[in-house]
N, C-alpha and C positions, 0 to 999 in steps of 0.2 A: 217189563221192569222197559221205565222208559228211557231213552239218553237225548240229552239236550245239550245244542250248545249256546254259551250264554256269554255276553260280553259286562262290563266293567258297570253297567245301567241298567244291569238286570237288578229285578228282587232279592234273588236268591242273597248274592253278592253282597245288596245295601246291607240284607239281616247278616249276615257273616262278621261283617265289620262294626254294629249293634251290637254283635251280642258278646265284642269285647268290653262291656259297659253292663256288670252286677242290674243298673236299675232295670235294662233293657229286657237279662234275661231275668229277673225274676218277674218283670213281667206278660211272659211268654211264655215263659216256664222252658228254654229250652238251653241250652250250652251246645260247646265244641267242641271235638279233641280233632287229633293231627297223629299221620301217619300209624301203619299198616298193624305195629304193635298193639299198641290204644286200641286204637278199632277193632281190633280181634279180641280184646277182652271184651268192650262194650258187644260184642255179637254173642259169646261165650257167659253173657251175665243176662237179668231178666228187662235187662233197660230196654226201652222203643225209639232203634233209627228211626229218623223223619227222610235225610237224605241222604246224597253223598254228592259230592263238588269232588272233581276228579281234573289236574294239569293235563294238556294235549300232550306230554311225555311218559303219562304212565298209561296213559288209554290205549298206546302205541307200544307197548308192553307184550310177548309174547304170554307171559306167563298172569294169569289174572284171579288165583287163585280165592282173594276177599270177595272182588268181585265175583266172581261166579258163588262164591257161599249163599251171596244177596241174591242173589238173580229170580230166587220164587217166590223175595219178600213182595215184589213188588214196589221199589223202589226206586224215584226217578233216580237218576243222573244227571248230574249237570258238569258240561266240558266247559275248561277255561283253560285261555291262553298260560301258558309258561311264567312270563312277567307277571301276569295278573293274579298270578297262585304265592308270588314271590310278593307281590305287594300285599295280600290277604292275610298271610300266613302270620304268627305269631312266632315262629322258629325262622334261623341263620337259614339254614339251606333245607328246607321243604319237601315232604315226601310224595308231595303233591296228588295227598286224597287225605280230604279232610270230610265229616258227617259231623251232621247236625243231628241233636240230640236230644230227647224230653226228658226231664226229672222226673224225678221219682218220688211221690208221697213217702213221707217215713214218718211215723209217732216213738215219742218214748215209749206207752206200751210194749211193743212189737220188737222194741228192742229190749227192754226188760222182762217181755215173758220170750224171747230167745237162749235161755240159757239158765240154767239151777246152778250153776257157778258163774258169777258176771264176773268178767277181765274188760271194765271198761276203761276209758279216754276221756278225763276233759278239759276240754283247750281254751284260754281263757286268753283270750286278747295277743296272741300272737300273729302281725301283720304280715311278716316275709315270706311268702307263696314259696317262695323256695321253701321255705320250713316246716312249714301244713304241707304239702306235698309229703315231704321228708318225712312226716310223721304219718302221716296216714299209711302210707305206703310200709312203712315196720311195724303201724299198727295190724295190716292185712297178715305179714309174715307171722306174726307173734298169737296170731290166732283172735283177737280182740274181737269184743262178741258187739261194739259200736262208740263209735265217735262224737261225742257233744260237743258242737263249739259254743262258749259264748259268744252275746253279741259284741262286739268291737271288733271279733278275733277275721281275719278273708278270708272269704265267699271260696266256699267248695271246690264251686264250679270256676272260677278262676284259671284262667289256660295258663299260663303259669305251675299255679295249685296242678291242675291235674296235670301236664306233663312232669312235673316233679313225681308224681304219684303214682307213674307208670302203670295204668293203668289199675291202680288197686280200688276207686277208687267206686267201681262198677262191681266190689265184689265184699266193700266192708261199709255195715250202716255209716252213717256221714248226716248226718240233719245240724240244722243254727237255732239258738232254744234264745227265747227273748229274755226271761224270767233268770239275774245272773242264781242265785242266793236258793231257790224253791228246788232247783230239780238237786241240790246237797241234798236239802233234807227229805227229799221223797227217796233218794238213795238211802238216809241212815235209817228211815223208818220200814224201807223194804230188805232191813240186816247187809247192807254192803256198806264195807267199810271203805272211809273216803279216805285217802293220803295224800298231802301235798307236797311236791318238792320246792321246799325251802332253805332259803340259805342260813335261816335261824332255829332249821329242825333238831330236835333233840335223838336226834333214832337215826342210823341208816338203812338203806333200805332191809339190807339184811338180817334185820334186826328186828320185821316187822314181818308176821305169817300174814303170806300175800297170798297161800292156799285157798283163802276164804274166797269167799265173793267181795271183790276187791274193785276202786274206782281211784282211776291214777288223778289228779291234779298237775298242769303243769299254764303258765303264765306265760304275761308278754315280756320278749325278751329285754327290753332295760330294765321294766320296774316287778317282775315276779306277777303272782298271783297279786287281784282285787285282796286288800283285807279284810275285806268283807266275808268272804269265803274261809279264808284261811282260818277266822277268827270260831265258822262253824265247821272244820270238819273234825272228823277220827285224831287226827296224825299228822304235825308235822317230821315227812323227813331232811337229809342231808344226804348230795352226793361225798364220799372225802375224793379228798382236791389235796391228797400233797405235796403239793409240787405247789402250792398256797398259791395256783392262779385265783383271779377276779369270780373269775363262775364262766361255769358253759353256754355252747350254741345249745338253744333250748330246745333245738331237733336230737342234737345227741344225749345233752338232758334225758329226754324223755326216749328215747331209744335203750339206754342202760336201764330203765326204772321198770320198761316195758318185759327186757330179756332178764332182767331180775326174777318178774312174778315168773316166767316161762322155765325159765332154770328149777326153781321151787317148784314147782307144780310139775316138770317131768321127774327131777331128784327126789320128791317129796321131803325134801326136810328142808331146816331153816339152815 
């Protein structure tokens, strides 16, 4: 492991700044995460960490558990002053450590082959990073086998998504798809029941058998799921709202549906 002092004109600092842009992340196949907790999740996953950037105050700490765990990986560590860390950080109160990580290529086939009793989530057009991060975190907690993002959804490697997901991105497969309708057709052919959360649903989720292979579709915060997808799914379900609110936050709705799957599968009954 090598430790280097760098300034704001260093190529690694320029790269961190550029990695805030999705086009650059896609081009380089890289993203960055901030903070000890998320970095620990990355270390415990099969993602490859490229290098670390630490603030001077972080390096001066007596306890370097994370750095000690990476010492045998041959990673370079770049040290910058605290003010520069505040400038390049995506958080209000930086913890003083950033890791640049390689993206991992995930194929639809590998997700579909990962389980005999599929539990999948499809996200169509969710734009808010906080919502998507929360959805991914909840999917991880519920044991979802894979999260498919329909084109138009915010990038899963957006720094705000990663922060909201709290490291779950490293433990549940999340992949972006270009074809919005083909995935539904393929899942149905594979015997997977595709249900969509929809205000016009004619069933409640607890009236549908979710113990069988299932894929849940949730949609855009304002417009819901693309009507073309709704037309080809198996069931439209709605979440009861006896308080007569107009709608639920998409992350909350997704969480309710995912935990109904967990409930049915744990208890074994509708």
